[in-house]
C-alpha positions in Angstrom: -193.7 -130.0 -37.8 -191.3 -130.8 -40.6 -189.7 -134.3 -40.9 -186.2 -134.4 -39.3 -184.8 -135.2 -42.8 -186.4 -132.2 -44.4 -185.1 -129.9 -41.7 -181.6 -131.4 -42.1 -181.7 -131.0 -45.9 -182.8 -127.4 -45.6 -180.1 -126.7 -43.0 -177.4 -128.3 -45.3 -178.6 -126.1 -48.2 -178.5 -123.0 -46.1 -174.9 -123.8 -44.9 -173.9 -124.8 -48.4 -175.3 -121.7 -50.2 -172.3 -120.4 -52.2 -173.2 -116.9 -51.2 -172.3 -117.6 -47.6 -168.9 -119.1 -48.5 -169.1 -121.8 -45.8 -168.5 -124.8 -48.1 -168.0 -125.8 -51.7 -168.1 -129.0 -53.8 -168.2 -132.0 -51.4 -167.0 -130.0 -48.3 -168.8 -130.2 -45.0 -171.4 -132.5 -43.5 -174.5 -132.4 -41.3 -176.4 -134.6 -39.0 -179.6 -134.8 -36.9 -180.7 -137.0 -34.1 -183.8 -139.0 -35.0 -184.2 -140.6 -31.6 -182.1 -142.2 -28.8 -181.1 -145.1 -31.1 -180.5 -143.5 -34.5 -179.4 -140.4 -36.3 -179.2 -139.1 -39.9 -175.9 -138.0 -41.5 -174.9 -136.7 -44.9 -173.6 -139.4 -47.3 -170.0 -139.2 -48.2 -169.2 -137.2 -51.3 -172.7 -135.5 -51.5 -172.9 -131.7 -51.9 -174.3 -129.5 -49.2 -176.0 -126.9 -51.5 -177.8 -129.6 -53.6 -178.4 -132.1 -50.8 -181.5 -134.3 -51.1 -183.2 -136.7 -48.7 -181.7 -139.5 -50.8 -178.3 -138.3 -49.7 -178.9 -138.9 -46.0 -178.0 -142.1 -44.3 -179.7 -143.3 -41.0 -177.1 -145.0 -38.7 -177.1 -146.7 -35.3 -175.7 -144.9 -32.3 -174.9 -148.2 -30.7 -172.9 -149.6 -33.6 -170.9 -146.4 -34.1 -170.2 -146.1 -30.3 -168.9 -149.7 -30.3 -166.4 -148.7 -33.0 -165.4 -145.6 -30.9 -164.6 -147.9 -28.0 -162.0 -149.8 -30.0 -158.3 -148.7 -29.5 -157.5 -148.5 -33.3 -159.1 -149.5 -36.6 -157.6 -149.8 -40.0 -159.1 -147.8 -42.9 -160.8 -151.0 -44.1 -162.3 -151.7 -40.7 -163.6 -148.2 -40.5 -165.3 -148.5 -43.9 -166.8 -151.9 -42.9 -168.0 -150.5 -39.6 -169.7 -147.6 -41.3 -171.4 -149.9 -43.7 -172.7 -152.1 -40.9 -173.9 -149.0 -38.9 -176.5 -148.3 -41.6 -180.1 -149.0 -40.4 -181.3 -149.9 -43.9 -179.2 -152.6 -45.6 -180.5 -151.7 -49.0 -179.0 -148.2 -48.8 -175.9 -148.1 -50.9 -174.4 -144.7 -50.2 -171.8 -144.5 -47.5 -172.1 -142.4 -44.3 -169.6 -139.6 -44.0 -166.2 -140.5 -42.6 -167.1 -138.0 -39.8 -170.1 -140.1 -38.7 -168.1 -140.9 -35.5 -167.8 -137.2 -34.7 -171.5 -136.6 -35.2 -172.4 -139.6 -32.9 -170.4 -138.0 -30.1 -171.8 -134.5 -30.6 -175.5 -135.7 -30.9 -175.1 -137.3 -27.5 -174.5 -133.9 -25.9 -177.3 -132.5 -23.8 -179.6 -130.3 -25.9 -177.9 -131.1 -29.2 -180.2 -132.3 -32.0 -178.4 -130.9 -35.1 -174.8 -130.6 -36.1 -173.2 -128.6 -38.9 -169.6 -129.0 -40.0 -168.4 -126.4 -42.5 -165.1 -124.9 -44.0 -165.8 -121.1 -44.2 -163.0 -119.2 -45.9 -162.8 -116.6 -43.1 -162.5 -119.4 -40.5 -159.8 -121.3 -42.5 -157.9 -118.1 -43.1 -157.3 -118.1 -39.3 -157.2 -121.9 -38.7 -154.5 -122.3 -41.3 -152.3 -119.6 -39.8 -149.5 -119.7 -37.3 -151.6 -117.7 -34.8 -154.8 -119.8 -35.0 -155.1 -120.8 -31.4 -154.2 -117.3 -30.1 -156.6 -115.6 -32.5 -159.6 -117.5 -31.0 -158.3 -117.5 -27.4 -160.8 -114.8 -26.3 -164.0 -113.0 -27.2 -164.2 -109.6 -28.9 -167.8 -108.4 -28.7 -171.0 -109.3 -26.8 -173.0 -111.1 -29.5 -170.1 -113.4 -30.1 -170.5 -114.6 -26.5 -174.3 -114.7 -26.7 -174.3 -116.9 -29.8 -171.0 -118.8 -29.6 -170.7 -119.2 -25.9 -168.0 -118.0 -23.5 -165.2 -119.8 -25.4 -164.7 -122.2 -28.3 -163.0 -125.6 -28.4 -159.7 -125.6 -30.3 -158.5 -128.9 -31.7 -155.0 -129.3 -33.1 -154.8 -130.9 -36.5 -155.9 -134.6 -36.3 -156.5 -137.1 -39.1 -160.2 -136.9 -40.1 -162.5 -139.8 -39.2 -162.1 -141.9 -36.1 -158.9 -140.2 -34.8 -160.5 -136.8 -35.0 -163.7 -137.9 -33.3 -161.7 -139.3 -30.4 -159.6 -136.1 -30.1 -162.7 -133.9 -30.2 -164.3 -136.0 -27.5 -161.3 -135.4 -25.2 -161.4 -131.7 -25.9 -165.1 -131.4 -25.3 -164.8 -133.2 -22.0 -161.9 -130.8 -21.0 -164.1 -127.8 -22.0 -167.0 -129.1 -19.9 -164.8 -129.5 -16.9 -163.6 -125.8 -17.3 -166.8 -124.2 -18.1 -169.5 -126.4 -16.7 -171.3 -126.7 -20.0 -170.9 -128.2 -23.5 -169.4 -126.0 -26.2 -171.4 -124.5 -29.1 -168.4 -124.1 -31.4 -165.5 -126.5 -32.2 -162.6 -125.1 -34.3 -160.2 -127.6 -35.9 -156.7 -126.5 -37.0 -156.1 -126.7 -40.8 -159.6 -128.1 -41.2 -162.8 -126.1 -40.4 -165.5 -125.6 -37.8 -168.4 -127.4 -36.2 -171.5 -125.9 -34.6 -174.2 -127.6 -32.6 -177.7 -126.7 -31.5 -181.2 -127.8 -30.5 -182.6 -126.6 -33.9 -181.3 -126.0 -37.4 -181.7 -122.3 -36.7 -179.3 -122.6 -33.8 -176.6 -124.2 -36.0 -177.2 -121.6 -38.8 -177.1 -118.6 -36.4 -174.0 -119.8 -34.4 -172.2 -120.5 -37.6 -173.0 -117.0 -39.0 -171.8 -115.3 -35.8 -168.6 -117.3 -35.6 -167.8 -116.5 -39.2 -168.4 -112.8 -38.5 -166.1 -113.1 -35.5 -163.4 -114.6 -37.7 -163.7 -111.6 -40.1 -163.4 -109.2 -37.2 -160.4 -111.1 -35.9 -158.8 -110.8 -39.3 -159.5 -107.1 -39.4 -157.9 -106.6 -35.9 -154.6 -107.9 -37.1 -154.4 -105.0 -39.5 -154.7 -102.6 -36.5 -152.3 -104.2 -34.0 -154.1 -107.4 -33.1 -157.3 -108.4 -31.2 -158.2 -106.6 -27.9 -160.1 -109.4 -26.1 -162.8 -108.7 -23.5 -161.7 -109.5 -19.9 -162.7 -112.8 -18.3 -165.1 -110.8 -16.0 -166.6 -109.1 -19.0 -167.2 -112.4 -20.7 -168.7 -114.0 -17.6 -171.0 -111.0 -17.2 -172.3 -111.1 -20.7 -172.7 -114.9 -20.5 -174.8 -114.7 -17.3 -176.8 -111.5 -17.8 -180.6 -111.9 -17.4 -181.3 -109.9 -20.5 -178.9 -112.0 -22.5 -180.5 -115.1 -21.2 -183.8 -113.7 -22.5 -182.3 -113.1 -25.9 -181.0 -116.7 -25.9 -184.5 -117.9 -25.2 -186.0 -115.8 -28.0 -183.4 -117.2 -30.5 -183.7 -120.8 -29.1 -180.2 -120.8 -27.8 -180.9 -121.8 -24.2 
């Protein structure tokens, strides 16, 4: 089996491939859980399509979670906390400012990999006045199979620690409503996050959500989206044959 870091680098390059239009320049970040104590995250400022193992930073869950437990931190305190969270003191690159967010997501049951991207199709909707309404339902079966029965929508929040805390609140509310963790998190005027057990999960869910975004954009040229009913969504989400497909694709 490939080293976790190699899997993470390959996933980052896949998500950062310019042909997919998910991220450019220094946009986006990725992470992977090494074990119960540590995880790997993309270094701040590094590029997804050209990511190398040297651009990954191993950080401590415990140290990051202690920072998450504090009411408020200054920008200087956040930087200092990220520096101290590094496992290897000789590493000079800084963990992404979204490391707090990754720590929360990698603690979710069944989540080993996280991909945060800024696809143009997603941002075209998330930067619009109808962003929340546009993703308030599901349009076709495979959207449900891959992306789940619903997505988490997060109003614009300052990146870093404030965003991580807001996402945590929204994830908890989602779990209360649906009885499971989300696969997709959409952030207003920012981008998207997908989570999964494997890199393939993250890649496939991202691809399907971007397709859904393109479909949504197309529907607004024909009168707007016609969402499936709640009973239709629940049926697709619970069908035995769809569960079988999820197992094949590693989504369950």
